[in-house]
Structure formats: C-alpha cells, structure tokens
C-alpha positions, 0 to 999 in steps of 0.5 A: 563201315568207316574204317578210314574215316578222316584219313587222306590216302595216296594210292599208286597204279591206281588206274587198273587192277590192284591199285584201282580196287584199293583206291575204291575200297579205301574211299568207300571206307571214308578215306579222301583218296588221291589216285596216281597213275600214268594211265589217265584213262584208267584213272577216269574208269577208277573214280567213275561211279566211286563211292566216296571221294577220289581225286585222280592225278597223272603222274610217274612214280619213277620221277623224284619231282612227280613223287614230291608232286603227288605228295604235295598235292594230297597234302594241298587238296585234302589238308593232310596225308595219312596213308601211302599205298605204293603199289604201281609196278610193271613186270618186265615181261619174260626175257631169257636171262642171257638176252636181258638188256641192262635197260630192261633191269633199269626200267623195272627197278625204277618203277618197282623199287625206287618208286616205293623208296621215293614214296617213303622219302617224301610221304614218310617225311611229312608223316614223321613230322605229324607223329603218324602215318601207315606206308604199304608197299606192293612186293610179290611172292616173287620176292620170297621165292623163286619161279613166280616172276622173271629175274628182274621183276623178282629182284625188285620185289625182294628189294621192296621187302628188304626196303620195308624191313629196313625203313621200319627201323629207321622210322623207329619210335616215330609212329609211322608204320610200313608193311608190304604185301606179297600177292600171288597170282592175281588177275590184272592187266599185268598177269593178262598174257598169262590168263589169255593164253590159258584161255586160248588153250582151254586150260584156264581151270589149271591157273592157280593150281600150284597153291593150296587154295587151288585157284588164283586171286582177285584184285580186291583180295589184295585191297582187303589186305591194304585196307587192314594195313592202312587201318588202325586195326593194324597198329601193331603190324609194322615191318612185315611182308604179308603173303596173300597168295593162297598158300603158295609161298608155304610150299616148295618151289617147283623145279623147271625142266631143263630146257 
C-alpha cells in the first residue's frame, strides 16, 4: 500500500524504538522520510535495509537552531514537508521526588515538551503557508493518569497533551492537524530497565498485566497509529490524545503501598 505516497515526513527519535518503527513504516508506505536523532549509530541501523526513502540527520530536538535546521533540511532535500512526528523523548529515570534536582526537570521538559513545541513552531509555520499538514506528538499514558511514570516525565507528557489541544485550536481553519499518541508500556530502549529487571527475576510474564489486554506493546503498534494520524485517512481527527495502551487508561490507577 501507499498510504503516504508523495508525502515528505520528519520523524524524531528515529534512532530506536517507536521512532525507528515509524520511520521505516512511513517510508514503506511511500513517504520520503528524514529520520532525526542524536544517536548516529542508531540512525544508521534505522535506514539499513529500509523499504523506501529514508535519509538520516543527527540533531538535538531540544535545541532551537537544530530544529529549524532539520525542518529546512527536509524541505530542501525532499521539496516539501507534510508530516512531522515529534517522537523523541527521555524518561528521567526513577529518582524519588525529594531527591530530584531542578536540572533533571529541565532536561526532561526540554526534550519531551519544548522539543515538540519547537517542531510545531517551525514545521507548523511551513504547513500553514501551504495549507495542509499533519503533526503527531508522542505523549504517554503517564500524561493521562498517575503511577505510569516519574513526576518529571508524567508532567512533560501531560504538557504535550495540552500543547496538542491548544495548538489545534490556534491552527483553526488552516488545514493543519495535530494529534498526540499516548503509548502504554512498550518495549523500547527507554523501558529496557523494566524488562531487564523482570527477566532477571524470572517474572517477565507479569509485565503488562495491569491492562485488560494482559500484555505489553511493541513499537510497531504505536507506529501503526502514527501512520494513521499522519495519513489523509485521519483527515477529521484533530486535537486528540489517543491512548494505545492495551486499555490501561480505561481502568482506575492502582495505589502504591506506603513506604
């Protein structure tokens, strides 16, 4: 199929996990893809053997000049820009709240929230001028409910959801759509400590058992939603935060035991 035939796309965080799966899927569906990440080696693995056109660019999504640069690069290389998937993110680890330095919050917010804002600022402007475009951001189920991530990470992802909702209205009538995906527990480099720890304890079968689907997800399942939102099939979907979490966000959050 060619669901993105003739489209030009940027995918950030494309050096691994959800970003890699999305970049490769977009390309296989006919898009010309600029894969962006700080991890040059990871980008090379992403483009190796890809079905379609993927070019790699090493860039810092939290740096304004770098974001402007990757937008300009896509337009100059491919002749346009139709899709941006602002996916890059960091977890911030599991530092107890009273031990979290301000610098940790600054780092997480700069990548997870300011990064998507900068993508909107520079890619969105071009899209508005051409009268069309789709922006997709990776938020998280942690932005919807408690106990799905640390406080800096959760706050940043809640911010992404609010950013998407606000921007969708600021782009009223422009032909540019923006939506967020809220993944649940997905096996990626970011969640590797969770999976490694469970496997070391011999209880991998318990991972993902808090959701009614009773399993964890894989990057390709998030990429499939990103493809839909990026495509013209989602032409009436705008300003939404869509959970792809096995049903986790449909339930009441669990309550941790007191320390």
